C-alpha positions as CSV (number, residue, x, y, z in Angstrom):
1,M,53.4,-115.3,93.1
2,K,52.3,-115.7,89.3
3,I,48.2,-116.6,89.7
4,V,46.5,-118.4,86.9
5,V,42.6,-117.9,86.9
6,I,40.5,-120.3,85.2
7,T,37.1,-119.2,84.9
8,G,34.7,-121.7,84.0
9,S,31.4,-119.5,83.0
10,P,29.4,-119.4,79.6
11,R,28.0,-116.1,81.0
12,K,30.9,-112.8,80.8
13,N,28.7,-110.7,84.0
14,G,27.7,-113.7,86.1
15,T,27.9,-114.6,89.8
16,S,31.7,-116.2,89.1
17,F,33.2,-113.9,87.1
18,L,32.3,-111.4,90.4
19,L,34.0,-113.6,92.5
20,T,37.3,-113.9,90.1
21,Q,37.2,-109.7,89.2
22,E,36.7,-109.4,93.4
23,F,39.7,-112.0,94.2
24,I,42.3,-110.7,91.1
25,A,41.8,-107.2,92.9
26,G,42.9,-108.8,96.0
27,A,45.7,-110.1,94.6
28,Q,46.7,-107.7,92.4
29,S,46.9,-105.1,95.4
30,K,49.4,-107.0,96.9
31,G,52.1,-107.1,93.3
32,H,51.2,-110.6,92.2
33,E,50.9,-111.2,88.8
34,I,47.7,-112.3,87.9
35,V,47.1,-114.9,84.3
36,R,43.5,-115.6,83.1
37,F,42.0,-117.7,81.0
38,D,38.1,-117.9,81.1
39,V,36.9,-120.7,79.3
40,G,33.5,-120.9,80.0
41,Q,32.9,-119.3,76.1
42,G,34.2,-123.3,74.7
43,G,36.8,-124.2,72.1
44,I,39.1,-126.8,74.5
45,H,38.8,-130.4,73.4
46,P,37.9,-133.2,76.1
47,C,40.4,-135.5,76.4
48,Q,40.7,-138.2,74.0
49,G,42.7,-140.9,76.5
50,C,45.0,-141.7,73.4
51,D,48.2,-141.5,75.0
52,H,49.9,-139.3,73.2
53,C,51.2,-137.1,74.9
54,R,52.8,-139.8,77.2
55,T,54.9,-140.0,73.6
56,H,55.6,-136.8,72.1
57,D,56.8,-135.0,75.8
58,G,53.4,-133.7,76.9
59,Q,52.6,-132.6,73.8
60,C,48.7,-133.0,72.4
61,I,46.8,-134.2,69.7
62,F,44.7,-130.9,70.0
63,H,45.6,-127.4,70.2
64,D,43.8,-125.4,71.1
65,E,43.6,-122.8,74.2
66,M,45.5,-125.3,76.6
67,D,48.5,-124.3,74.6
68,Q,48.8,-121.6,76.5
69,I,46.5,-123.0,79.5
70,A,49.1,-125.9,80.4
71,P,52.6,-124.1,80.8
72,A,50.9,-120.7,82.5
73,V,49.5,-123.3,84.6
74,C,52.9,-125.6,84.7
75,S,54.7,-122.6,85.5
76,A,52.2,-120.6,88.0
77,D,52.5,-120.4,92.2
78,L,48.5,-120.6,92.5
79,I,45.5,-122.0,90.6
80,V,42.4,-120.3,90.7
81,L,39.1,-122.6,89.1
82,A,36.2,-120.2,89.5
83,M,33.4,-121.5,88.5
84,P,29.1,-121.5,88.8
85,L,28.1,-124.5,90.1
86,Y,26.3,-127.0,87.0
87,Y,23.9,-129.7,88.2
88,Y,25.9,-130.2,91.3
89,G,29.6,-130.4,89.4
90,M,31.8,-128.1,87.4
91,P,31.0,-127.0,84.5
92,A,32.2,-129.1,81.2
93,Q,33.8,-126.0,80.5
94,I,36.3,-126.5,83.2
95,K,35.9,-130.1,83.2
96,A,37.8,-130.4,80.0
97,V,40.4,-127.9,81.2
98,I,41.4,-130.0,84.0
99,D,41.3,-133.8,81.6
100,R,43.6,-132.4,79.6
101,F,46.2,-131.9,82.7
102,Y,46.8,-135.3,81.9
103,A,49.0,-134.6,79.9
104,V,50.8,-132.1,81.5
105,N,50.2,-134.6,84.9
106,S,54.5,-135.1,86.3
107,A,55.0,-131.2,86.0
108,L,51.8,-130.6,87.7
109,M,52.7,-133.0,90.4
110,E,56.6,-132.1,90.9
111,K,56.1,-128.3,91.5
112,P,54.0,-127.5,95.0
113,M,51.2,-124.8,93.7
114,G,48.4,-123.2,96.2
115,A,45.0,-123.9,94.9
116,V,41.5,-122.4,95.0
117,L,38.3,-122.7,94.3
118,L,35.5,-119.9,93.7
119,A,32.6,-121.2,93.6
120,T,28.5,-119.7,92.8
121,C,24.7,-121.6,92.9
122,G,21.6,-121.1,92.6
123,D,20.3,-123.3,95.1
124,N,21.0,-122.4,99.3
125,E,20.5,-126.1,100.6
126,D,23.8,-127.3,103.1
127,W,24.5,-129.9,100.7
128,T,24.7,-128.0,97.8
129,L,28.1,-127.6,96.9
130,Q,29.4,-131.0,98.7
131,A,30.9,-132.9,95.5
132,L,32.2,-130.0,93.9
133,V,34.6,-129.2,97.0
134,H,35.0,-133.0,97.1
135,H,36.2,-133.1,93.0
136,Y,38.2,-129.9,94.1
137,E,40.2,-131.5,97.4
138,T,40.9,-135.1,95.6
139,I,42.1,-133.1,92.7
140,C,44.4,-130.9,94.9
141,R,45.6,-134.2,97.0
142,Y,45.5,-136.5,93.2
143,L,48.7,-132.9,92.3
144,H,49.9,-132.2,95.6
145,W,48.6,-128.1,95.7
146,E,47.9,-127.0,99.0
147,N,43.9,-125.5,99.5
148,I,44.8,-122.1,99.9
149,G,40.9,-121.0,100.2
150,M,37.6,-121.4,99.3
151,V,34.6,-119.1,98.8
152,L,31.9,-120.9,98.3
153,A,28.5,-118.3,97.6
154,P,25.1,-120.7,97.6
155,G,21.5,-119.0,97.0
156,V,22.9,-116.6,94.1
157,Y,21.1,-117.1,90.7
158,Q,21.6,-113.9,89.2
159,R,24.9,-111.7,90.2
160,A,22.5,-109.0,91.5
161,D,22.1,-111.7,94.5
162,L,26.0,-111.9,95.0
163,E,26.3,-108.6,95.1
164,G,24.6,-107.3,98.6
165,T,26.5,-109.9,100.1
166,E,30.0,-110.9,101.5
167,Y,30.8,-113.9,99.2
168,P,32.5,-110.9,97.2
169,M,34.4,-109.0,100.1
170,Q,35.7,-112.8,100.6
171,A,36.7,-113.1,97.4
172,H,39.1,-109.7,97.3
173,A,40.1,-110.5,101.2
174,L,41.4,-114.0,99.9
175,G,43.3,-112.3,97.1
176,A,44.9,-109.5,98.8
177,S,45.7,-112.5,101.7
178,L,48.3,-114.1,99.3
């Protein structure tokens, strides 16, 4: 299976990166092909809503990392969205990628694909991740993606907070279950 992992954290050794590493290790243990894009460092232009892509065979006016991400996602069997929670939603860096899926909506809707959400946050209230989960589920519904699973890790401000929990093992097990 071809799996595309998109991470949205600007912190290379942060909490969501640990979940990502564990998920990838689990998936690789079963022989899956992994393509990873760490978009948290910026460089993805936000969608301008100009519709250029609609009149130019899905080609965006911007040429950035999406030139590699879009074809990889369109050819994937599974997409993994990994991120820290930013103000009760997705980080802008990963949201920019999702908004740019607009250029390839038809291709994404027509291909059966699975999706996984890996998310971390510092707050520990039971409602903290609800808006993010709802947004993810709405994207899955819109694009006809099957939600394969989620690992949601609240109460982990720092990597050390996450290391002693069951969440990394859950991410590894999810990857290995594919």
